[in-house]
Every structure is written in C-alpha cells, then in structure tokens.
C-alpha positions in Angstrom: -10.7 1.8 -15.7 -9.5 3.9 -14.3 -11.7 6.5 -12.9 -10.8 5.8 -8.8 -8.6 8.2 -9.6 -11.2 10.9 -9.2 -12.9 9.7 -6.6 -12.4 12.0 -2.9 -11.3 8.6 -1.1 -8.2 7.7 -3.7 -6.2 5.9 -2.5 -8.2 3.3 -0.3 -6.8 0.7 2.0 -7.5 -1.5 -1.1 -6.1 0.9 -3.8 -2.7 -0.1 -2.2 -3.2 -3.4 -1.4 -3.6 -4.8 -5.4 -1.1 -2.3 -6.1 1.2 -4.3 -4.0 -0.6 -7.6 -4.8 -0.5 -6.5 -8.0 3.6 -5.8 -8.4 4.0 -8.9 -6.2 1.9 -11.0 -9.3 4.2 -9.7 -11.7 7.5 -9.7 -10.6 7.9 -12.3 -7.6 11.1 -12.3 -7.8 11.2 -8.6 -6.5 8.7 -8.5 -4.5 7.6 -10.2 -1.5 4.8 -8.3 -0.2 6.7 -6.0 1.7 6.3 -1.8 0.9 7.7 0.7 2.2 6.1 4.7 2.7 8.7 5.9 0.1 8.0 3.8 -2.8 4.3 4.2 -2.0 4.7 8.1 -2.0 8.0 8.3 -5.1 7.2 5.7 -7.4 3.5 4.6 -6.9 0.6 7.2 -5.1 2.9 10.3 -6.1 -0.4 13.1 -6.1 -1.1 11.3 -3.3 -0.4 13.4 0.0 1.3 11.8 3.3 -1.2 11.3 5.4 -3.6 9.7 3.4 -1.1 7.3 2.8 -0.7 6.5 6.0 -4.3 7.1 7.2 -6.1 4.4 4.3 -2.5 1.5 5.6 -3.3 2.2 8.9 -7.4 1.0 7.5 -4.9 -1.8 6.7 -3.8 -2.5 10.4 -6.6 -2.5 11.8 -8.4 -4.9 9.5 -5.2 -7.7 10.0 -4.6 -7.2 6.3 -1.4 -5.8 6.6 1.3 -5.9 9.1 3.9 -3.2 10.4 7.3 -4.2 10.1 9.4 -0.4 10.4 8.3 2.3 12.4 12.0 3.8 12.1 11.5 7.7 11.2 12.0 7.2 6.9 11.9 4.1 6.9 8.7 3.4 7.6 7.0 -0.4 6.2 4.9 -3.2 6.0 4.4 -7.2 5.3 0.8 -7.8 3.5 -0.3 -10.6 5.4 -3.4 -11.6 4.2 -4.6 -11.2 0.4 -8.6 -11.3 0.5 -7.9 -10.8 -3.9 -7.8 -14.3 -4.0 
C-alpha cells in the first residue's frame, strides 16, 4: 500500500527482511540471501538513519532469523537463515 514509510518505526527488521527476500525471489542468480549495510543505506533505505537500520537488523539477529557474516568496519553483512514469510 505504500503507507508503511509513514510509520514511526519504519523500517522494522521485518521490513528489511521482506525487501531482501523479495530481491532473492525476483533475482535468484544475483541475490543469494546475503545483504550489506552499504546496500541498505545506498540503494534500499536511503532516507533511514544508519543507527535505525542497525537496530532493526539487531532485532532479526536476536530472533535467529539472520546471522552476522562480516563485522569489519565498512563491510557489515548478514545472511538470511530463516524465511518467516513462507
């Protein structure tokens, strides 16, 4: 519907997760379930503060839905290990 961007908590971890899963479904040869903070900030959620993205992803890690792949500075990345939308 497009109204989620007006919600105060947007994007939640599930907003990020849904977006990344949709990319995997649409382009399975290119997107394998990994995503980076750089891609989120640069291409997907350009208007969102980095701290909000990190907090939302931390919620997904705490739930066991994604796992951290790389923790190097400027190379933060995660892997989707569970798809709750199936």
